[in-house]
C-alpha positions in Angstrom: 0.0 0.0 0.0 1.2 3.5 -0.8 1.6 6.0 2.0 1.3 9.7 1.4 3.5 11.8 3.6 2.2 15.3 4.3 5.1 17.6 4.9 4.1 21.1 6.0 6.3 24.2 6.2 7.0 26.6 9.1 4.2 26.8 11.6 2.6 23.6 10.2 -0.6 23.7 8.2 -3.9 24.6 9.9 -7.4 23.3 9.5 -8.1 25.5 6.5 -4.9 24.5 4.6 -4.9 22.3 1.5 -2.5 19.8 3.2 -5.1 19.2 5.9 -7.8 18.8 3.3 -5.5 16.2 1.6 -5.5 14.3 4.8 -9.2 14.1 4.9 -9.3 12.7 1.4 -6.4 10.2 1.7 -6.8 7.4 4.2 -3.2 6.5 3.8 -1.9 10.0 4.7 0.6 10.6 7.5 1.7 14.0 8.6 5.3 14.6 9.4 5.4 16.4 12.7 8.3 18.6 13.6 9.6 19.1 17.2 9.7 22.9 16.6 7.5 24.3 13.9 9.0 27.8 14.2 12.6 26.8 13.8 13.9 26.3 10.2 16.4 23.7 11.1 17.0 21.7 7.9 18.9 18.7 9.5 16.3 18.3 12.2 13.4 18.6 9.8 15.0 16.2 7.3 15.6 13.8 10.1 11.9 13.7 11.0 11.1 13.1 7.3 13.6 10.2 7.2 12.2 8.7 10.3 8.6 8.8 9.0 9.7 7.2 5.7 11.5 4.4 7.5 8.4 3.7 9.6 6.2 3.1 6.6 6.1 0.0 4.4 5.8 0.1 0.6 5.9 3.1 -1.8 5.8 6.7 -0.6 4.1 9.7 -2.1 5.1 13.2 -0.8 3.0 16.3 -0.6 5.2 19.1 0.7 4.8 22.8 1.1 7.2 25.7 1.6 10.2 24.9 3.9 8.8 21.3 4.1 9.8 21.0 0.4 13.4 21.6 1.2 13.4 19.0 4.0 11.5 16.6 1.8 13.9 16.6 -1.1 17.0 16.3 1.1 15.6 13.4 3.0 13.8 11.6 0.2 17.0 11.2 -1.9 18.2 8.7 0.8 15.1 6.6 0.0 14.9 7.2 -3.7 13.9 3.6 -4.6 10.8 4.0 -2.4 9.6 7.4 -3.5 6.8 7.1 -6.1 6.6 10.8 -6.6 6.6 14.2 -4.9 4.3 17.2 -5.2 6.5 20.2 -4.2 4.3 23.3 -3.7 5.6 26.8 -3.2 9.1 25.9 -2.1 10.8 28.3 0.3 13.8 30.0 -1.0 16.8 28.0 0.2 19.0 31.1 -0.1 17.0 32.9 2.6 18.0 30.2 5.0 21.6 29.7 3.8 21.1 26.1 2.9 21.3 25.9 -0.9 24.5 23.9 -0.7 22.9 21.3 1.5 20.2 20.5 -1.1 20.5 18.2 -4.1 22.4 19.9 -6.8 21.2 17.8 -9.7 18.1 15.9 -10.9 16.2 14.0 -8.2 16.0 10.3 -8.6 12.2 10.2 -8.4 9.5 12.0 -10.3 8.6 15.5 -8.9 6.3 18.4 -9.8 6.9 21.9 -8.5 3.9 24.2 -8.3 4.8 27.8 -8.0 3.1 31.2 -7.9 3.9 34.5 -9.7 3.7 36.5 -6.4 5.0 34.1 -3.8 6.8 36.2 -1.1 8.9 33.1 -0.2 10.3 32.4 -3.6 10.4 34.3 -6.9 9.0 32.6 -10.0 12.4 32.7 -11.7 14.0 30.9 -8.8 11.2 28.4 -8.8 11.9 27.7 -12.4 15.6 27.3 -11.7 14.9 24.8 -8.9 12.7 22.8 -11.2 15.4 22.7 -13.8 18.0 21.8 -11.2 15.9 18.9 -9.8 14.5 17.7 -13.1 10.9 18.6 -12.0 7.8 19.2 -14.0 7.1 22.9 -13.5 3.6 24.5 -13.1 3.0 28.2 -12.7 -0.5 28.8 -11.4 -0.4 32.5 -11.6 -0.8 35.1 -8.8 -1.6 32.7 -6.0 0.6 34.0 -3.2 2.2 31.3 -1.1 -0.4 28.8 -2.2 -1.8 28.3 1.3 -4.9 28.9 3.3 -4.4 32.7 3.4 -4.6 32.8 -0.4 -7.7 30.5 -0.6 -6.0 27.1 -1.0 -8.1 24.9 1.2 -9.9 22.2 -0.7 -7.7 21.8 -3.8 -8.8 19.1 -6.2 -6.3 20.1 -8.8 -3.4 19.6 -6.4 -4.8 16.3 -5.3 -5.1 15.2 -8.9 -1.4 16.1 -9.5 -0.4 14.1 -6.5 -2.5 11.1 -7.4 -1.1 11.0 -11.0 2.2 9.8 -9.5 0.5 6.8 -8.0 -1.8 5.8 -10.8 -0.3 4.3 -13.9 -3.7 3.7 -15.4 -4.9 7.4 -15.0 -5.2 9.3 -18.3 -2.2 11.6 -18.9 -3.3 15.2 -19.0 -0.9 17.7 -20.5 -0.3 20.5 -18.0 0.9 23.9 -19.4 3.8 25.6 -17.8 2.0 28.9 -17.2 -1.4 30.0 -15.9 -3.8 30.4 -18.8 -7.1 29.3 -20.2 -5.5 26.0 -21.2 -4.2 25.6 -17.6 -7.7 26.2 -16.4 -9.0 23.5 -18.8 -6.4 21.0 -17.5 -7.4 21.8 -13.9 -11.0 21.1 -14.8 -10.2 17.8 -16.5 -8.0 16.7 -13.5 -10.7 17.7 -11.0 -13.2 15.7 -13.0 -10.9 12.7 -12.8 -10.8 13.0 -9.0 -14.6 13.1 -8.8 -14.9 10.1 -11.1 -12.4 8.0 -9.1 -14.1 9.0 -5.8 -17.5 7.8 -7.1 -15.9 4.5 -8.4 -14.4 3.9 -5.0 
């Protein structure tokens, strides 16, 4: 059975956050809990991610946000053969924390998608693109969406859930996802959301 690790950023993710909504939709979801949610301590955070991966059996999916993205990619490289895919949403800027040299410098060994915003105060869109190129990630720009959190309206997020579940479903139809926010991006979101609804009814 596949386990989905929910890896929040600083201050964790509250009840209105899309990561918490993911947990209500995914019976296999496990939240990685940090000892200090206010301290951006990469070694400590990565250690908690590694511990949670080692506790689970079978393949792992990752849904990470903000500083949790940085902890996730550092830790998951040590378990590359077990990671089915990682949805990396609104990564925090590693330069702001002085930890760029401690993160993978080349393509990650498992499939990843970075979802970024044009006006994210924690990472510029250009840096997000560079991270995606560095890690070999699919890149999705969803327009002016802030930090893609509860404060900017990202509670229930069927599109994000669909992106995550595509990693774990080889039988799911492949939907081309444009690299920038546009009418075609909206069309892809609607198609993916419809897939989630259909799969929920089937279950």
